[in-house]
C-alpha positions in Angstrom: 61.6 -4.2 6.4 59.5 -5.7 3.3 56.2 -3.8 4.5 55.9 0.0 3.5 54.0 1.6 6.9 53.4 4.8 5.5 50.0 3.7 3.3 48.8 0.8 4.8 45.6 -1.0 3.5 43.3 -2.2 5.8 43.4 -5.7 4.3 46.9 -5.8 5.9 45.6 -5.2 9.5 45.7 -8.0 11.8 42.8 -9.5 13.7 43.1 -7.1 16.6 43.8 -4.1 14.3 47.6 -3.7 14.5 49.9 -3.4 12.0 52.8 -5.9 11.5 55.2 -4.1 13.5 52.9 -2.8 16.5 52.8 -4.0 20.3 49.9 -5.0 22.1 49.2 -2.4 25.0 51.6 -2.8 27.7 51.2 -2.1 31.2 53.6 -2.7 34.1 54.3 -2.2 37.6 57.0 -2.7 40.3 56.7 -3.2 44.0 53.2 -4.5 44.0 54.0 -6.8 47.1 55.7 -4.7 50.3 56.4 -8.1 52.0 58.5 -9.6 48.8 62.2 -8.7 48.1 60.9 -7.8 44.6 57.5 -7.9 42.8 56.2 -6.8 39.5 52.8 -7.0 37.3 52.9 -7.1 33.6 50.4 -7.2 31.0 51.1 -7.7 27.3 47.6 -7.5 25.8 45.3 -9.8 27.6 48.4 -11.8 28.9 49.0 -11.1 32.3 51.8 -12.4 34.8 52.7 -11.5 38.1 56.2 -12.2 39.5 57.7 -12.4 43.0 61.4 -12.8 43.7 62.8 -13.9 47.0 66.4 -13.2 48.1 69.5 -13.7 47.6 68.8 -15.8 50.7 70.9 -18.1 52.3 70.8 -21.7 50.5 69.2 -24.1 52.9 69.6 -27.3 50.5 65.8 -27.4 49.9 64.0 -27.3 46.7 60.3 -27.2 46.5 58.6 -29.7 43.8 58.1 -28.3 40.3 61.0 -25.9 40.5 63.8 -25.6 37.9 67.2 -24.4 39.1 70.1 -23.1 37.3 73.4 -21.6 38.1 75.8 -19.3 36.0 77.9 -22.3 35.0 79.9 -25.3 36.0 82.9 -23.5 36.7 81.6 -21.4 39.6 79.9 -23.8 42.1 79.8 -21.2 44.9 77.6 -18.9 42.9 73.6 -18.6 43.7 71.3 -20.9 42.3 68.3 -19.7 40.6 65.2 -21.4 41.4 61.9 -20.5 38.9 58.3 -21.6 39.9 55.6 -21.0 37.5 52.0 -21.2 38.6 49.2 -21.0 35.9 45.7 -20.1 37.2 42.9 -22.6 35.9 41.1 -19.4 35.2 44.0 -18.1 32.8 42.3 -19.6 29.5 39.1 -20.3 27.9 39.1 -23.9 28.4 39.4 -23.5 32.5 42.1 -26.2 32.3 44.3 -26.3 35.5 48.0 -27.3 34.6 49.9 -29.1 37.7 53.4 -28.1 38.5 54.6 -31.3 37.1 53.3 -30.3 33.8 56.0 -30.8 30.6 55.1 -27.7 29.2 55.5 -25.5 32.7 58.9 -27.5 33.3 60.0 -26.2 30.1 59.3 -23.0 30.6 60.7 -22.8 33.8 64.3 -24.3 32.5 64.2 -21.9 29.9 63.6 -19.0 32.4 66.1 -20.2 34.6 69.0 -20.6 32.3 68.3 -17.4 30.8 68.5 -15.3 33.9 71.4 -17.3 35.3 73.5 -16.1 32.0 72.5 -12.4 33.0 72.4 -12.1 36.6 75.9 -11.5 38.4 75.3 -14.6 40.6 79.0 -14.8 41.6 78.0 -11.9 44.2 76.2 -14.1 46.1 77.9 -17.2 46.6 76.0 -20.2 48.4 72.9 -18.3 48.2 69.2 -18.9 46.2 67.1 -16.4 44.4 64.0 -17.9 44.3 61.6 -16.2 41.3 58.0 -17.4 41.4 55.6 -16.4 38.6 51.6 -16.4 38.5 49.9 -16.5 35.2 46.7 -14.7 35.6 45.4 -14.8 31.9 46.9 -16.2 28.8 47.0 -14.7 25.1 50.0 -15.6 23.2 53.6 -14.6 24.1 53.7 -16.1 27.6 57.4 -16.7 27.8 57.8 -13.4 26.4 55.8 -11.9 29.0 57.4 -14.2 31.7 60.7 -13.3 30.9 59.8 -9.4 31.2 58.0 -9.5 34.2 61.0 -11.5 35.9 63.3 -8.7 34.9 61.3 -6.0 36.4 60.9 -8.0 39.7 64.8 -8.6 39.8 65.3 -5.0 39.3 62.8 -4.0 41.9 64.8 -6.6 44.2 68.2 -4.8 43.5 69.8 -8.1 42.1 72.7 -6.8 40.0 72.5 -7.8 36.3 74.2 -7.2 32.9 71.1 -5.2 31.9 67.4 -5.8 31.1 66.9 -9.0 29.6 63.6 -8.5 27.0 61.9 -10.9 25.0 59.4 -10.6 22.3 57.9 -12.9 19.9 57.8 -12.8 16.1 56.2 -14.7 13.6 55.5 -15.4 9.9 52.5 -14.3 7.8 52.6 -17.6 5.8 52.8 -21.4 7.1 55.8 -23.7 6.4 53.7 -25.4 4.0 53.2 -22.4 1.9 56.5 -21.9 0.9 56.2 -18.2 0.6 59.7 -16.8 1.2 58.1 -13.3 0.6 56.1 -13.6 3.4 56.3 -10.6 6.0 57.0 -10.9 9.6 54.8 -10.3 12.9 55.7 -9.1 16.4 54.0 -9.9 19.6 51.6 -12.7 18.5 48.3 -13.3 20.4 46.9 -16.8 21.0 45.2 -17.0 17.9 48.3 -16.2 15.7 50.6 -18.3 17.4 48.4 -21.3 16.6 48.2 -20.4 12.9 51.5 -19.3 12.2 55.2 -20.2 12.5 56.8 -18.1 15.2 59.7 -17.7 17.7 60.5 -15.9 21.2 63.7 -13.8 21.1 65.4 -12.3 24.2 68.0 -9.5 23.9 70.3 -7.6 25.9 70.8 -3.9 25.9 71.0 -1.6 22.9 73.7 -4.3 21.0 70.7 -6.7 20.5 72.9 -9.3 21.8 70.6 -12.6 21.8 70.6 -14.0 25.2 67.3 -16.4 24.5 65.9 -17.8 21.4 63.3 -20.6 21.4 61.3 -21.5 18.1 59.4 -24.8 18.3 57.8 -24.2 14.8 58.9 -25.2 11.4 60.0 -22.0 9.6 61.6 -21.6 6.1 65.2 -20.7 6.7 64.9 -17.6 4.5 62.3 -16.0 6.9 64.3 -16.4 10.3 66.5 -14.0 9.7 63.5 -11.3 9.1 61.6 -12.7 12.1 64.7 -12.2 14.3 65.3 -8.8 13.3 61.5 -7.8 13.7 61.4 -9.6 17.3 64.7 -7.5 18.2 63.0 -4.1 17.1 60.3 -5.2 19.4 62.3 -5.8 22.3 64.1 -2.5 21.9 60.6 -1.0 22.1 59.6 -3.1 24.9 62.7 -2.3 26.9 62.2 1.3 26.3 58.9 0.9 28.3 60.2 -1.4 31.0 63.0 1.2 31.7 60.5 4.1 32.0 58.3 1.9 34.6 61.5 1.6 36.8 62.4 5.2 36.4 58.7 6.3 37.4 58.8 4.2 40.6 62.3 5.8 41.2 60.7 9.4 40.9 57.7 8.4 43.0 59.9 7.1 45.6 62.0 10.2 46.0 58.9 12.3 46.2 57.6 10.4 48.6 60.8 10.6 50.8 61.3 6.9 50.6 65.0 7.5 49.4 66.9 10.4 48.9 67.9 11.8 45.8 71.2 10.6 44.8 71.5 7.7 47.2 73.4 4.8 46.4 74.2 1.4 47.6 77.9 0.8 48.6 78.6 -3.0 48.4 82.2 -4.5 49.7 83.1 -7.4 47.3 85.7 -9.4 48.5 87.9 -10.6 45.4 
């Protein structure tokens, strides 16, 4: 990376006091709602998302309005369908603007999330079924898609839905705009709302330690020379977020064992007809 973090000038600190490679405060929980198959709550700075997972359940052929669906691929018609619904609270932003479920921006987020999760989940194990993922945005301060992806991953782990690995997302931006044409601009990770409005950025989602890219969304004009550095910075941020999400899951498992909810070393047997 171009920046030397050993000696750091105050002039290079971001508006919230972070360095270029520092994440905002993370706070996550799983099994927040006992009635749901899987649930989670995640805070990334001041961005707060709650997720509820229902299923896999029998596909009744009914889809609610405003939902986006995706399956594992056209060649596997019997695989379970993933339905994603995002509800943005009118109190989640300063302007108190309530977004309808038919809002184009919400539909784009739903479709992106559904397609990304369809490539990670083992939906072929649940033929002719539906996995419903409902996300409620309680507060927005940047990195909304990344926070939604991470919250959905935690809820799916809680629901016990088999997946290849954690799907973890993080945003990365450049310290200079496209018009500045500064090829030496430094990358930033985990952008807040003000940084997203002023700087070009992308959202990157990776799998496991191999940093395999499963999701990338870039809606800003970015110099090609800066793109690789932004992706590397985002991948590093994803690795740190993955460690935190894994610690949340393991800590909940230890508590369940201590409370006697499950026996230590217990496993679930699944008969799969090939």
